[in-house]
C-alpha positions, 0 to 999 in steps of 0.5 A: 945572826951574822957570821962575823958576830957568830964566830967570835961569840961561839969561840969564847962561849966554848973556851969558857964552858970547856974550862968548867968541863975541864975541872968537873967533867961537864960544861960544855953542853950543860951551859951551852945547849941553853945559851945556843938556843937562847941565840936562835940556833936550832937544836941540830946546829947546837948539837953539832957545834957542842958535841965534838968539843965536849967529846975532845975535852972528854977523851983527854980526861979519859986518857989523863985518867988511865984510859978506857977501863970497864969498871962496874959503873961504866958497865952499868952506864953503857947497859942502861944509859947508852940505848935510852940516849940514842932512842931519845936523841933520835926522838928529839932530833926528829920530833923536836926537843922537850922545852919543858923539861928544863924546869923538871931538871933544874928543879932537881938539880936545886933540891939535890944541891940543897941536899949536898950541903945538909944533912940529907947528903948520905940520904941521897947517896943511898938512894942513888945506889938503891935506884941506880938502874932506873936513874941511868935510864932516866939519865939517858932519856933526859940527856937524849931529849934535852942535852941537859943530862950533865947535871944528873950525871954529876949527881949520879957519879958524885953519889957513888965516888969520894974524891975529885979524880974518881968523880971526874974520871968517870963523869968524863967517860960517861959524858963523852960516850953519850956525846959520840952517840948523840953525834952519830945520831945527829950526823946520820938523821939530819944535815945541821946548818953549821959553818965547816970552818967553825964546826972544825976550829971549836974542838981545837979551841975546846982541847986547847983550853983544857991542855993549857988552863983547865988540866991546871986548875983541876990539879991545883984545886983542893978537895974540899973547893972541888966539892963546894965548886961541884955543888955550887955548879949543880945550884947554879945550873938549876937556877939557870934552867929553872929561870930560862924561859 
């Protein structure tokens, strides 16, 4: 794809996905990764473009939510998920991504979305609490191998937390930490074929979207619309992953 087409397209996609991440804590990697792969960008370039944008939005969300604190769920995330992210990202960059994982992740998200709107919601929450440690390790492996762990992260956090502010602040912390680790792996193990000017500009666009639009939408969203939107995002992304070749 020519630079003349790539620049406005990537800026538009980053702003759109940053708006979703501004509200729900995930979006840039969740939606951006399969989109950019479909456009023909190599996996290391996709990571190089999207990770700084995700880090920028997550950092602003963490700052707005009270800054860096090590609550129990965050300590468990750092202990079980982060090492898995490093190992899996290294494997994905060196040996290639696992494309078959899209269908498995997508199907899991669809089942989760259905359970959130049925009587199974409480059972899902109990199941997540009982199996939290292996789920956190699985999250790191899935995210490192495919960049598609945002949906699973949302499921885990939403099953542990009640209100929208608590859900988003823990998601933002975890999502940002994973992105920082992934970016470190990418930059130390490969030389992504990126446009330097675009690479520097995209995180600014993502942060600008959060500060000007996303923050306001999140504050004005009611608890029920947020939960409905979260379920819709999980289901929509599940469909996207299953349907994407």
